[in-house]
PyMOL commands that place a pseudoatom at each C-alpha (Angstrom):
pseudoatom trace, name=CA, resn=MET, resi=1, chain=A, elem=C, hetatm=0, pos=[-27.314, 33.266, 44.469]
pseudoatom trace, name=CA, resn=LYS, resi=2, chain=A, elem=C, hetatm=0, pos=[-28.900, 29.927, 43.546]
pseudoatom trace, name=CA, resn=ASN, resi=3, chain=A, elem=C, hetatm=0, pos=[-28.434, 30.732, 39.860]
pseudoatom trace, name=CA, resn=GLY, resi=4, chain=A, elem=C, hetatm=0, pos=[-24.691, 31.254, 40.357]
pseudoatom trace, name=CA, resn=ARG, resi=5, chain=A, elem=C, hetatm=0, pos=[-24.308, 27.973, 42.285]
pseudoatom trace, name=CA, resn=ARG, resi=6, chain=A, elem=C, hetatm=0, pos=[-26.291, 26.109, 39.654]
pseudoatom trace, name=CA, resn=LYS, resi=7, chain=A, elem=C, hetatm=0, pos=[-24.066, 27.493, 36.859]
pseudoatom trace, name=CA, resn=ASN, resi=8, chain=A, elem=C, hetatm=0, pos=[-20.911, 26.570, 38.811]
pseudoatom trace, name=CA, resn=LYS, resi=9, chain=A, elem=C, hetatm=0, pos=[-22.255, 23.067, 39.439]
pseudoatom trace, name=CA, resn=THR, resi=10, chain=A, elem=C, hetatm=0, pos=[-23.159, 22.641, 35.748]
pseudoatom trace, name=CA, resn=LEU, resi=11, chain=A, elem=C, hetatm=0, pos=[-19.755, 23.936, 34.654]
pseudoatom trace, name=CA, resn=ARG, resi=12, chain=A, elem=C, hetatm=0, pos=[-17.959, 21.652, 37.119]
pseudoatom trace, name=CA, resn=ARG, resi=13, chain=A, elem=C, hetatm=0, pos=[-19.921, 18.616, 35.881]
pseudoatom trace, name=CA, resn=ALA, resi=14, chain=A, elem=C, hetatm=0, pos=[-19.231, 19.520, 32.247]
pseudoatom trace, name=CA, resn=LEU, resi=15, chain=A, elem=C, hetatm=0, pos=[-15.503, 19.778, 33.013]
pseudoatom trace, name=CA, resn=GLN, resi=16, chain=A, elem=C, hetatm=0, pos=[-15.557, 16.480, 34.903]
pseudoatom trace, name=CA, resn=HIS, resi=17, chain=A, elem=C, hetatm=0, pos=[-17.343, 14.727, 32.050]
pseudoatom trace, name=CA, resn=GLY, resi=18, chain=A, elem=C, hetatm=0, pos=[-14.955, 16.286, 29.531]
pseudoatom trace, name=CA, resn=ALA, resi=19, chain=A, elem=C, hetatm=0, pos=[-11.961, 15.066, 31.548]
pseudoatom trace, name=CA, resn=LEU, resi=20, chain=A, elem=C, hetatm=0, pos=[-13.479, 11.575, 31.812]
pseudoatom trace, name=CA, resn=VAL, resi=21, chain=A, elem=C, hetatm=0, pos=[-14.137, 11.403, 28.063]
pseudoatom trace, name=CA, resn=ALA, resi=22, chain=A, elem=C, hetatm=0, pos=[-10.597, 12.638, 27.287]
pseudoatom trace, name=CA, resn=GLY, resi=23, chain=A, elem=C, hetatm=0, pos=[-9.125, 10.083, 29.690]
pseudoatom trace, name=CA, resn=SER, resi=24, chain=A, elem=C, hetatm=0, pos=[-11.173, 7.260, 28.223]
pseudoatom trace, name=CA, resn=LEU, resi=25, chain=A, elem=C, hetatm=0, pos=[-9.979, 8.174, 24.717]
pseudoatom trace, name=CA, resn=VAL, resi=26, chain=A, elem=C, hetatm=0, pos=[-6.355, 8.113, 25.892]
pseudoatom trace, name=CA, resn=PHE, resi=27, chain=A, elem=C, hetatm=0, pos=[-6.802, 4.668, 27.438]
pseudoatom trace, name=CA, resn=ALA, resi=28, chain=A, elem=C, hetatm=0, pos=[-8.849, 3.366, 24.486]
pseudoatom trace, name=CA, resn=ALA, resi=29, chain=A, elem=C, hetatm=0, pos=[-6.261, 4.421, 21.879]
pseudoatom trace, name=CA, resn=PRO, resi=30, chain=A, elem=C, hetatm=0, pos=[-4.056, 1.298, 22.260]
pseudoatom trace, name=CA, resn=PHE, resi=31, chain=A, elem=C, hetatm=0, pos=[-7.075, -0.973, 21.792]
pseudoatom trace, name=CA, resn=ILE, resi=32, chain=A, elem=C, hetatm=0, pos=[-8.204, 0.966, 18.716]
pseudoatom trace, name=CA, resn=TRP, resi=33, chain=A, elem=C, hetatm=0, pos=[-4.643, 0.686, 17.356]
pseudoatom trace, name=CA, resn=LEU, resi=34, chain=A, elem=C, hetatm=0, pos=[-4.655, -3.059, 18.095]
pseudoatom trace, name=CA, resn=ALA, resi=35, chain=A, elem=C, hetatm=0, pos=[-7.925, -3.580, 16.224]
pseudoatom trace, name=CA, resn=SER, resi=36, chain=A, elem=C, hetatm=0, pos=[-6.865, -1.507, 13.201]
pseudoatom trace, name=CA, resn=THR, resi=37, chain=A, elem=C, hetatm=0, pos=[-3.444, -3.173, 13.024]
pseudoatom trace, name=CA, resn=SER, resi=38, chain=A, elem=C, hetatm=0, pos=[-5.003, -6.622, 12.879]
pseudoatom trace, name=CA, resn=ALA, resi=39, chain=A, elem=C, hetatm=0, pos=[-6.547, -5.690, 9.510]
pseudoatom trace, name=CA, resn=LYS, resi=40, chain=A, elem=C, hetatm=0, pos=[-3.264, -4.470, 7.968]
pseudoatom trace, name=CA, resn=VAL, resi=41, chain=A, elem=C, hetatm=0, pos=[-0.698, -6.291, 5.877]
pseudoatom trace, name=CA, resn=ALA, resi=42, chain=A, elem=C, hetatm=0, pos=[2.914, -6.203, 7.086]
pseudoatom trace, name=CA, resn=ASP, resi=43, chain=A, elem=C, hetatm=0, pos=[3.914, -3.370, 4.731]
pseudoatom trace, name=CA, resn=GLU, resi=44, chain=A, elem=C, hetatm=0, pos=[1.223, -1.079, 6.139]
pseudoatom trace, name=CA, resn=LEU, resi=45, chain=A, elem=C, hetatm=0, pos=[2.655, -1.065, 9.650]
pseudoatom trace, name=CA, resn=TYR, resi=46, chain=A, elem=C, hetatm=0, pos=[5.259, 1.612, 8.893]
pseudoatom trace, name=CA, resn=PRO, resi=47, chain=A, elem=C, hetatm=0, pos=[4.798, 4.519, 8.508]
pseudoatom trace, name=CA, resn=PRO, resi=48, chain=A, elem=C, hetatm=0, pos=[2.067, 4.229, 11.152]
pseudoatom trace, name=CA, resn=ARG, resi=49, chain=A, elem=C, hetatm=0, pos=[-1.489, 4.905, 10.035]
pseudoatom trace, name=CA, resn=TRP, resi=50, chain=A, elem=C, hetatm=0, pos=[-4.645, 4.443, 12.055]
pseudoatom trace, name=CA, resn=LEU, resi=51, chain=A, elem=C, hetatm=0, pos=[-6.737, 2.834, 9.322]
pseudoatom trace, name=CA, resn=PRO, resi=52, chain=A, elem=C, hetatm=0, pos=[-5.764, 0.064, 6.898]
pseudoatom trace, name=CA, resn=GLN, resi=53, chain=A, elem=C, hetatm=0, pos=[-5.738, 0.952, 3.218]
pseudoatom trace, name=CA, resn=THR, resi=54, chain=A, elem=C, hetatm=0, pos=[-8.825, 0.315, 1.150]
pseudoatom trace, name=CA, resn=PRO, resi=55, chain=A, elem=C, hetatm=0, pos=[-8.012, -2.115, -1.655]
pseudoatom trace, name=CA, resn=ASP, resi=56, chain=A, elem=C, hetatm=0, pos=[-8.195, -0.786, -5.186]
pseudoatom trace, name=CA, resn=ARG, resi=57, chain=A, elem=C, hetatm=0, pos=[-11.249, -1.608, -7.263]
pseudoatom trace, name=CA, resn=VAL, resi=58, chain=A, elem=C, hetatm=0, pos=[-10.296, -4.411, -9.626]
pseudoatom trace, name=CA, resn=VAL, resi=59, chain=A, elem=C, hetatm=0, pos=[-11.826, -4.317, -13.092]
pseudoatom trace, name=CA, resn=GLU, resi=60, chain=A, elem=C, hetatm=0, pos=[-9.652, -6.920, -14.783]
pseudoatom trace, name=CA, resn=SER, resi=61, chain=A, elem=C, hetatm=0, pos=[-7.276, -9.626, -13.700]
pseudoatom trace, name=CA, resn=PRO, resi=62, chain=A, elem=C, hetatm=0, pos=[-4.302, -9.965, -13.728]
pseudoatom trace, name=CA, resn=TYR, resi=63, chain=A, elem=C, hetatm=0, pos=[-3.193, -6.404, -13.108]
pseudoatom trace, name=CA, resn=ILE, resi=64, chain=A, elem=C, hetatm=0, pos=[-0.240, -4.418, -11.815]
pseudoatom trace, name=CA, resn=GLY, resi=65, chain=A, elem=C, hetatm=0, pos=[-0.876, -2.475, -8.640]
pseudoatom trace, name=CA, resn=ILE, resi=66, chain=A, elem=C, hetatm=0, pos=[1.229, -0.908, -5.944]
pseudoatom trace, name=CA, resn=ARG, resi=67, chain=A, elem=C, hetatm=0, pos=[0.011, -0.055, -2.458]
pseudoatom trace, name=CA, resn=GLU, resi=68, chain=A, elem=C, hetatm=0, pos=[0.222, 3.521, -1.278]
pseudoatom trace, name=CA, resn=ASN, resi=69, chain=A, elem=C, hetatm=0, pos=[2.748, 2.636, 1.413]
pseudoatom trace, name=CA, resn=GLU, resi=70, chain=A, elem=C, hetatm=0, pos=[5.024, 0.959, -1.169]
pseudoatom trace, name=CA, resn=ARG, resi=71, chain=A, elem=C, hetatm=0, pos=[5.600, 4.197, -3.071]
pseudoatom trace, name=CA, resn=PRO, resi=72, chain=A, elem=C, hetatm=0, pos=[8.930, 5.994, -2.608]
pseudoatom trace, name=CA, resn=GLU, resi=73, chain=A, elem=C, hetatm=0, pos=[8.913, 8.824, -0.092]
pseudoatom trace, name=CA, resn=ARG, resi=74, chain=A, elem=C, hetatm=0, pos=[11.526, 11.520, 0.333]
pseudoatom trace, name=CA, resn=PRO, resi=75, chain=A, elem=C, hetatm=0, pos=[14.052, 10.571, 3.016]
pseudoatom trace, name=CA, resn=PHE, resi=76, chain=A, elem=C, hetatm=0, pos=[14.199, 13.050, 5.887]
pseudoatom trace, name=CA, resn=GLN, resi=77, chain=A, elem=C, hetatm=0, pos=[17.816, 14.055, 5.240]
pseudoatom trace, name=CA, resn=VAL, resi=78, chain=A, elem=C, hetatm=0, pos=[17.256, 14.753, 1.526]
pseudoatom trace, name=CA, resn=ALA, resi=79, chain=A, elem=C, hetatm=0, pos=[16.380, 18.333, 0.616]
pseudoatom trace, name=CA, resn=LYS, resi=80, chain=A, elem=C, hetatm=0, pos=[13.013, 18.793, -1.065]
pseudoatom trace, name=CA, resn=GLU, resi=81, chain=A, elem=C, hetatm=0, pos=[14.637, 20.469, -4.101]
pseudoatom trace, name=CA, resn=ASP, resi=82, chain=A, elem=C, hetatm=0, pos=[17.098, 17.584, -4.565]
pseudoatom trace, name=CA, resn=TRP, resi=83, chain=A, elem=C, hetatm=0, pos=[14.270, 15.053, -4.290]
pseudoatom trace, name=CA, resn=GLU, resi=84, chain=A, elem=C, hetatm=0, pos=[12.048, 16.821, -6.830]
pseudoatom trace, name=CA, resn=ARG, resi=85, chain=A, elem=C, hetatm=0, pos=[14.977, 17.349, -9.207]
pseudoatom trace, name=CA, resn=ALA, resi=86, chain=A, elem=C, hetatm=0, pos=[16.015, 13.676, -9.190]
pseudoatom trace, name=CA, resn=GLN, resi=87, chain=A, elem=C, hetatm=0, pos=[12.747, 11.760, -8.861]
pseudoatom trace, name=CA, resn=LEU, resi=88, chain=A, elem=C, hetatm=0, pos=[11.515, 11.888, -12.480]
pseudoatom trace, name=CA, resn=PRO, resi=89, chain=A, elem=C, hetatm=0, pos=[14.907, 11.316, -14.201]
pseudoatom trace, name=CA, resn=VAL, resi=90, chain=A, elem=C, hetatm=0, pos=[15.678, 8.377, -11.893]
pseudoatom trace, name=CA, resn=GLY, resi=91, chain=A, elem=C, hetatm=0, pos=[12.326, 6.777, -12.768]
pseudoatom trace, name=CA, resn=LYS, resi=92, chain=A, elem=C, hetatm=0, pos=[12.934, 7.261, -16.485]
pseudoatom trace, name=CA, resn=GLU, resi=93, chain=A, elem=C, hetatm=0, pos=[16.444, 5.776, -16.304]
pseudoatom trace, name=CA, resn=ILE, resi=94, chain=A, elem=C, hetatm=0, pos=[15.250, 2.769, -14.304]
pseudoatom trace, name=CA, resn=ASP, resi=95, chain=A, elem=C, hetatm=0, pos=[12.478, 2.175, -16.843]
pseudoatom trace, name=CA, resn=ALA, resi=96, chain=A, elem=C, hetatm=0, pos=[14.948, 2.445, -19.741]
pseudoatom trace, name=CA, resn=SER, resi=97, chain=A, elem=C, hetatm=0, pos=[17.292, -0.073, -18.096]
pseudoatom trace, name=CA, resn=LEU, resi=98, chain=A, elem=C, hetatm=0, pos=[14.616, -2.761, -17.712]
pseudoatom trace, name=CA, resn=ASP, resi=99, chain=A, elem=C, hetatm=0, pos=[14.944, -3.976, -21.304]
pseudoatom trace, name=CA, resn=THR, resi=100, chain=A, elem=C, hetatm=0, pos=[18.445, -5.285, -20.539]
pseudoatom trace, name=CA, resn=PHE, resi=101, chain=A, elem=C, hetatm=0, pos=[16.968, -7.669, -17.939]
pseudoatom trace, name=CA, resn=ALA, resi=102, chain=A, elem=C, hetatm=0, pos=[14.060, -8.899, -20.086]
pseudoatom trace, name=CA, resn=PRO, resi=103, chain=A, elem=C, hetatm=0, pos=[15.895, -11.920, -21.611]
pseudoatom trace, name=CA, resn=ASN, resi=104, chain=A, elem=C, hetatm=0, pos=[16.665, -13.248, -18.102]
pseudoatom trace, name=CA, resn=LEU, resi=105, chain=A, elem=C, hetatm=0, pos=[13.073, -12.942, -16.862]
pseudoatom trace, name=CA, resn=PRO, resi=106, chain=A, elem=C, hetatm=0, pos=[10.176, -15.366, -17.363]
pseudoatom trace, name=CA, resn=GLU, resi=107, chain=A, elem=C, hetatm=0, pos=[8.042, -14.835, -20.461]
pseudoatom trace, name=CA, resn=TYR, resi=108, chain=A, elem=C, hetatm=0, pos=[4.944, -13.712, -18.513]
pseudoatom trace, name=CA, resn=VAL, resi=109, chain=A, elem=C, hetatm=0, pos=[6.895, -10.860, -16.874]
pseudoatom trace, name=CA, resn=ARG, resi=110, chain=A, elem=C, hetatm=0, pos=[8.076, -9.171, -20.076]
pseudoatom trace, name=CA, resn=PRO, resi=111, chain=A, elem=C, hetatm=0, pos=[4.790, -7.553, -21.201]
pseudoatom trace, name=CA, resn=TRP, resi=112, chain=A, elem=C, hetatm=0, pos=[4.462, -5.864, -17.795]
pseudoatom trace, name=CA, resn=LEU, resi=113, chain=A, elem=C, hetatm=0, pos=[8.026, -4.535, -17.480]
pseudoatom trace, name=CA, resn=HIS, resi=114, chain=A, elem=C, hetatm=0, pos=[7.283, -0.952, -18.488]
pseudoatom trace, name=CA, resn=GLU, resi=115, chain=A, elem=C, hetatm=0, pos=[4.249, -0.495, -16.252]
pseudoatom trace, name=CA, resn=PRO, resi=116, chain=A, elem=C, hetatm=0, pos=[4.756, 2.630, -14.109]
pseudoatom trace, name=CA, resn=ASP, resi=117, chain=A, elem=C, hetatm=0, pos=[4.103, 0.718, -10.873]
pseudoatom trace, name=CA, resn=VAL, resi=118, chain=A, elem=C, hetatm=0, pos=[6.934, -1.725, -11.631]
pseudoatom trace, name=CA, resn=THR, resi=119, chain=A, elem=C, hetatm=0, pos=[9.365, 1.179, -12.040]
pseudoatom trace, name=CA, resn=THR, resi=120, chain=A, elem=C, hetatm=0, pos=[7.983, 2.849, -8.920]
pseudoatom trace, name=CA, resn=GLY, resi=121, chain=A, elem=C, hetatm=0, pos=[8.427, -0.349, -6.911]
pseudoatom trace, name=CA, resn=ILE, resi=122, chain=A, elem=C, hetatm=0, pos=[12.028, -0.751, -8.076]
pseudoatom trace, name=CA, resn=PHE, resi=123, chain=A, elem=C, hetatm=0, pos=[12.754, 2.892, -7.231]
pseudoatom trace, name=CA, resn=ALA, resi=124, chain=A, elem=C, hetatm=0, pos=[11.268, 2.450, -3.740]
pseudoatom trace, name=CA, resn=ARG, resi=125, chain=A, elem=C, hetatm=0, pos=[13.326, -0.698, -3.083]
pseudoatom trace, name=CA, resn=LEU, resi=126, chain=A, elem=C, hetatm=0, pos=[16.550, 0.945, -4.242]
pseudoatom trace, name=CA, resn=LEU, resi=127, chain=A, elem=C, hetatm=0, pos=[15.769, 4.061, -2.218]
pseudoatom trace, name=CA, resn=ARG, resi=128, chain=A, elem=C, hetatm=0, pos=[15.806, 2.019, 1.011]
pseudoatom trace, name=CA, resn=ARG, resi=129, chain=A, elem=C, hetatm=0, pos=[19.466, 1.132, 0.547]
pseudoatom trace, name=CA, resn=THR, resi=130, chain=A, elem=C, hetatm=0, pos=[20.735, 4.302, -1.127]
pseudoatom trace, name=CA, resn=PRO, resi=131, chain=A, elem=C, hetatm=0, pos=[22.663, 6.767, 1.058]
pseudoatom trace, name=CA, resn=ASP, resi=132, chain=A, elem=C, hetatm=0, pos=[21.111, 10.229, 1.316]
pseudoatom trace, name=CA, resn=GLU, resi=133, chain=A, elem=C, hetatm=0, pos=[24.341, 11.861, 0.076]
pseudoatom trace, name=CA, resn=VAL, resi=134, chain=A, elem=C, hetatm=0, pos=[23.700, 10.460, -3.418]
pseudoatom trace, name=CA, resn=PHE, resi=135, chain=A, elem=C, hetatm=0, pos=[20.971, 13.077, -3.928]
pseudoatom trace, name=CA, resn=LYS, resi=136, chain=A, elem=C, hetatm=0, pos=[23.495, 15.922, -3.565]
pseudoatom trace, name=CA, resn=GLN, resi=137, chain=A, elem=C, hetatm=0, pos=[25.157, 14.842, -6.836]
pseudoatom trace, name=CA, resn=GLN, resi=138, chain=A, elem=C, hetatm=0, pos=[24.194, 15.927, -10.342]
pseudoatom trace, name=CA, resn=THR, resi=139, chain=A, elem=C, hetatm=0, pos=[20.941, 14.457, -11.661]
pseudoatom trace, name=CA, resn=ASP, resi=140, chain=A, elem=C, hetatm=0, pos=[22.709, 12.164, -14.150]
pseudoatom trace, name=CA, resn=ALA, resi=141, chain=A, elem=C, hetatm=0, pos=[24.946, 10.766, -11.406]
pseudoatom trace, name=CA, resn=VAL, resi=142, chain=A, elem=C, hetatm=0, pos=[21.955, 10.159, -9.133]
pseudoatom trace, name=CA, resn=ALA, resi=143, chain=A, elem=C, hetatm=0, pos=[20.122, 8.287, -11.902]
pseudoatom trace, name=CA, resn=ALA, resi=144, chain=A, elem=C, hetatm=0, pos=[23.249, 6.255, -12.747]
pseudoatom trace, name=CA, resn=SER, resi=145, chain=A, elem=C, hetatm=0, pos=[23.641, 5.334, -9.082]
pseudoatom trace, name=CA, resn=PHE, resi=146, chain=A, elem=C, hetatm=0, pos=[20.113, 3.947, -8.969]
pseudoatom trace, name=CA, resn=VAL, resi=147, chain=A, elem=C, hetatm=0, pos=[20.419, 2.120, -12.308]
pseudoatom trace, name=CA, resn=GLN, resi=148, chain=A, elem=C, hetatm=0, pos=[23.572, 0.351, -11.027]
pseudoatom trace, name=CA, resn=GLY, resi=149, chain=A, elem=C, hetatm=0, pos=[21.477, -1.202, -8.256]
pseudoatom trace, name=CA, resn=VAL, resi=150, chain=A, elem=C, hetatm=0, pos=[18.916, -2.746, -10.623]
pseudoatom trace, name=CA, resn=SER, resi=151, chain=A, elem=C, hetatm=0, pos=[19.345, -6.500, -11.039]
pseudoatom trace, name=CA, resn=THR, resi=152, chain=A, elem=C, hetatm=0, pos=[17.351, -9.396, -12.432]
pseudoatom trace, name=CA, resn=GLU, resi=153, chain=A, elem=C, hetatm=0, pos=[16.620, -10.593, -8.890]
pseudoatom trace, name=CA, resn=LEU, resi=154, chain=A, elem=C, hetatm=0, pos=[15.356, -7.152, -7.867]
pseudoatom trace, name=CA, resn=VAL, resi=155, chain=A, elem=C, hetatm=0, pos=[13.109, -6.830, -10.928]
pseudoatom trace, name=CA, resn=SER, resi=156, chain=A, elem=C, hetatm=0, pos=[11.717, -10.304, -10.340]
pseudoatom trace, name=CA, resn=SER, resi=157, chain=A, elem=C, hetatm=0, pos=[11.110, -9.635, -6.643]
pseudoatom trace, name=CA, resn=VAL, resi=158, chain=A, elem=C, hetatm=0, pos=[9.359, -6.311, -7.266]
pseudoatom trace, name=CA, resn=PHE, resi=159, chain=A, elem=C, hetatm=0, pos=[7.271, -7.872, -10.020]
pseudoatom trace, name=CA, resn=ASP, resi=160, chain=A, elem=C, hetatm=0, pos=[6.118, -10.574, -7.596]
pseudoatom trace, name=CA, resn=ASP, resi=161, chain=A, elem=C, hetatm=0, pos=[5.015, -7.819, -5.206]
pseudoatom trace, name=CA, resn=VAL, resi=162, chain=A, elem=C, hetatm=0, pos=[3.090, -5.689, -7.720]
pseudoatom trace, name=CA, resn=TYR, resi=163, chain=A, elem=C, hetatm=0, pos=[1.610, -8.400, -9.956]
pseudoatom trace, name=CA, resn=ARG, resi=164, chain=A, elem=C, hetatm=0, pos=[-1.847, -9.115, -8.604]
pseudoatom trace, name=CA, resn=ARG, resi=165, chain=A, elem=C, hetatm=0, pos=[-4.381, -11.724, -9.608]
pseudoatom trace, name=CA, resn=VAL, resi=166, chain=A, elem=C, hetatm=0, pos=[-7.990, -12.225, -8.673]
pseudoatom trace, name=CA, resn=ALA, resi=167, chain=A, elem=C, hetatm=0, pos=[-8.912, -15.895, -8.771]
pseudoatom trace, name=CA, resn=MET, resi=168, chain=A, elem=C, hetatm=0, pos=[-12.522, -16.952, -8.890]
pseudoatom trace, name=CA, resn=GLY, resi=169, chain=A, elem=C, hetatm=0, pos=[-13.455, -20.572, -8.397]
pseudoatom trace, name=CA, resn=ASP, resi=170, chain=A, elem=C, hetatm=0, pos=[-16.719, -22.442, -8.496]
pseudoatom trace, name=CA, resn=THR, resi=171, chain=A, elem=C, hetatm=0, pos=[-19.405, -21.062, -6.226]
pseudoatom trace, name=CA, resn=ILE, resi=172, chain=A, elem=C, hetatm=0, pos=[-20.338, -23.408, -3.412]
pseudoatom trace, name=CA, resn=PHE, resi=173, chain=A, elem=C, hetatm=0, pos=[-23.416, -23.010, -1.229]
pseudoatom trace, name=CA, resn=TYR, resi=174, chain=A, elem=C, hetatm=0, pos=[-23.554, -24.491, 2.253]
pseudoatom trace, name=CA, resn=GLY, resi=175, chain=A, elem=C, hetatm=0, pos=[-26.968, -25.540, 3.549]
pseudoatom trace, name=CA, resn=TRP, resi=176, chain=A, elem=C, hetatm=0, pos=[-28.192, -25.125, 7.131]
pseudoatom trace, name=CA, resn=ASP, resi=177, chain=A, elem=C, hetatm=0, pos=[-27.618, -28.803, 7.728]
pseudoatom trace, name=CA, resn=GLY, resi=178, chain=A, elem=C, hetatm=0, pos=[-23.988, -28.537, 6.617]
pseudoatom trace, name=CA, resn=SER, resi=179, chain=A, elem=C, hetatm=0, pos=[-24.598, -30.087, 3.203]
pseudoatom trace, name=CA, resn=ILE, resi=180, chain=A, elem=C, hetatm=0, pos=[-22.713, -28.701, 0.244]
pseudoatom trace, name=CA, resn=GLU, resi=181, chain=A, elem=C, hetatm=0, pos=[-24.652, -27.600, -2.815]
pseudoatom trace, name=CA, resn=ASP, resi=182, chain=A, elem=C, hetatm=0, pos=[-22.679, -27.321, -6.039]
pseudoatom trace, name=CA, resn=ALA, resi=183, chain=A, elem=C, hetatm=0, pos=[-24.115, -24.326, -7.880]
pseudoatom trace, name=CA, resn=THR, resi=184, chain=A, elem=C, hetatm=0, pos=[-22.747, -25.413, -11.238]
pseudoatom trace, name=CA, resn=ALA, resi=185, chain=A, elem=C, hetatm=0, pos=[-23.931, -29.042, -11.138]
pseudoatom trace, name=CA, resn=ASN, resi=186, chain=A, elem=C, hetatm=0, pos=[-26.709, -29.698, -13.667]
pseudoatom trace, name=CA, resn=ASN, resi=187, chain=A, elem=C, hetatm=0, pos=[-26.950, -25.957, -14.216]
pseudoatom trace, name=CA, resn=ARG, resi=188, chain=A, elem=C, hetatm=0, pos=[-29.247, -25.635, -11.174]
pseudoatom trace, name=CA, resn=PHE, resi=189, chain=A, elem=C, hetatm=0, pos=[-28.411, -21.960, -10.735]
pseudoatom trace, name=CA, resn=PRO, resi=190, chain=A, elem=C, hetatm=0, pos=[-27.801, -20.561, -14.224]
pseudoatom trace, name=CA, resn=TRP, resi=191, chain=A, elem=C, hetatm=0, pos=[-25.617, -17.487, -14.419]
pseudoatom trace, name=CA, resn=LYS, resi=192, chain=A, elem=C, hetatm=0, pos=[-27.036, -14.440, -16.110]
pseudoatom trace, name=CA, resn=SER, resi=193, chain=A, elem=C, hetatm=0, pos=[-24.764, -11.905, -17.703]
pseudoatom trace, name=CA, resn=ALA, resi=194, chain=A, elem=C, hetatm=0, pos=[-25.307, -8.210, -17.073]
pseudoatom trace, name=CA, resn=ASP, resi=195, chain=A, elem=C, hetatm=0, pos=[-24.411, -7.427, -20.677]
for i in range(1, 195): cmd.bond("trace and resi %d" % i, "trace and resi %d" % (i + 1))
show_as sticks, trace
zoom trace
């Protein structure tokens, strides 16, 4: 009899603790969301994700890079077959049309025009304002519809979003007393190359 009561008591406590843990997770979720959202850039807020994106590893600067949330996603009302049929030809047509805008763009933009992430960014921007019914048309008509939306302003704006630079300045050391030590003055801390 005591064994049965002890098992019931243990089971009841386990259920109570489980309910308390589940309740605490429900009430903690908004605070976890608040903390994770504070580490996100504005574009990462929608679609909602719990964790901010990890930045890409940069090997050289400048470089072209597009965030995962900036890539085009299939609109809900567009059939999967229509999306898959049109996605690649639209990208190719957008890329082919970029040469017509090159003379109107700054010189430093031109070498980067045919980077895949530039085309992807333009496609994603145009997709936001394209009606879903466009995808029901023939592939050539879909591509032509997207190419009509490409403009010098759009190319320039997308380029500003995907062109990334890593700037390194002089290294400055702060002492415990608040003094500033210039690491490059008189070659006090010589740099050694890993090569």
